[in-house]
N, C-alpha and C positions, 0 to 999 in steps of 0.2 A: 504494500500499500504506500503510495507516495506521501511524503511529508506535507502537511498543510502550511501554507505561507500566511502568517498573520500580518505581514506587511502589506498585503492586499486589502485589508479591511478598511473600508472608507466610511468614516463616521460624519462626514460633512453634513451640516444641517441637523445634527443631533446634539443633545445636551447630556453631559455626564456630571453627576454629583459625586465627589469623593469626600467622604468624612475622614477626618484624620489625614487630610491631604497635605498638610504643611511640612511633613517630615517623613523619613523612612520609606517604607514601601508606598505609602499613600502619595508621596510627592512623586514617586516613579510612575505610579498608576496615572496621575494627572498628566505628566509629560507624555506618556505613551498614548493616552486618549487624545490629547491635543495634537500630537504628531500625525494622527489619523484623521484630523479635521474636526473633532468635537469641540463644542464650546464647553469649557469645564468650570464648574463651581468648586473651588478649593475651600472646603470647610474645615476649619481647625480652631479650636479654643485657645491653643497655644499654652496649655497648662502642662504641668509635670506629668510623669507617668503615674503619680499617685493621685492625679485629679486636682492638684492644688495650683492656685495661681491662674494666670492667663495672659495672653499676649497676642496682638494681631500680626506681629512680625513674620511668624512662620508661613501663615497663609498668604500674607502680602508678597513675601519674597517669591513664592512659587507661582502666584498669579502674575506678578510682574514679569517673571522669566517667560511665561508662556504668552503673555501679551506682546512680547517682542516679535513674535511670528504668528500668533493665533488670538483666539478669544477666550478670556478667562475672567473670573470674578472671585475675589476673596470674600469669604463668609465666615462669621464667627458665632452663629447660632448654636445652641446645644442640641444634640440628638437625644438627650435624656428626657425631654418632655414632648408632648404632642405638639404644643405651640411652637417649640423650637424646630421640630421636624417640618411642620407646615411652613415656617418662615424660610427654611432652607429651600423648599420646593418652590415657594413664591419667588425667591431670588433666582432660582434656575429658569422659571418662566419669564421673568423680567429680563434676564440675560439673553434669552433666546429671541427677544424682539416681539414675541407673540402677546396678545392681549388675553387676560384671564377671562374676559367676557366673549372672546372669540369662539366659534364653533371649531376652529382648527387649533388644537393644543399642540405644543411642540412635543416631539418624541423624546422623552427622557430615556436615553439608551442604557444608562448604567447608573446605579447608586451603589458605590462600593464603600465599605467601611474598613478602615485600617486603623482603628483606634489603638493607641499605644497601650 
């Protein structure tokens, strides 16, 4: 069986949400999705591995790097609450350019969690 080539996957016009996207594997997922054309929401609270503190630096750095050649948005909402999860998806919809009142919603192709 021939090996599959993931380099041919085209995510142009799609939106990907990556929680924990500011560092480690999450940031790599963000870069890989963006390289394939996805608009990426880089979600990260920027806290420690123990859940303490917070900073926008991690998400901002990854989103800035992606924006140099693609579309990205840094987001700092929490995935620990329903309201936070809803806010992340609202940000993804806004980032896609679609209207939430539109009958045509954007395709959110991936929502990855790489929480530390």
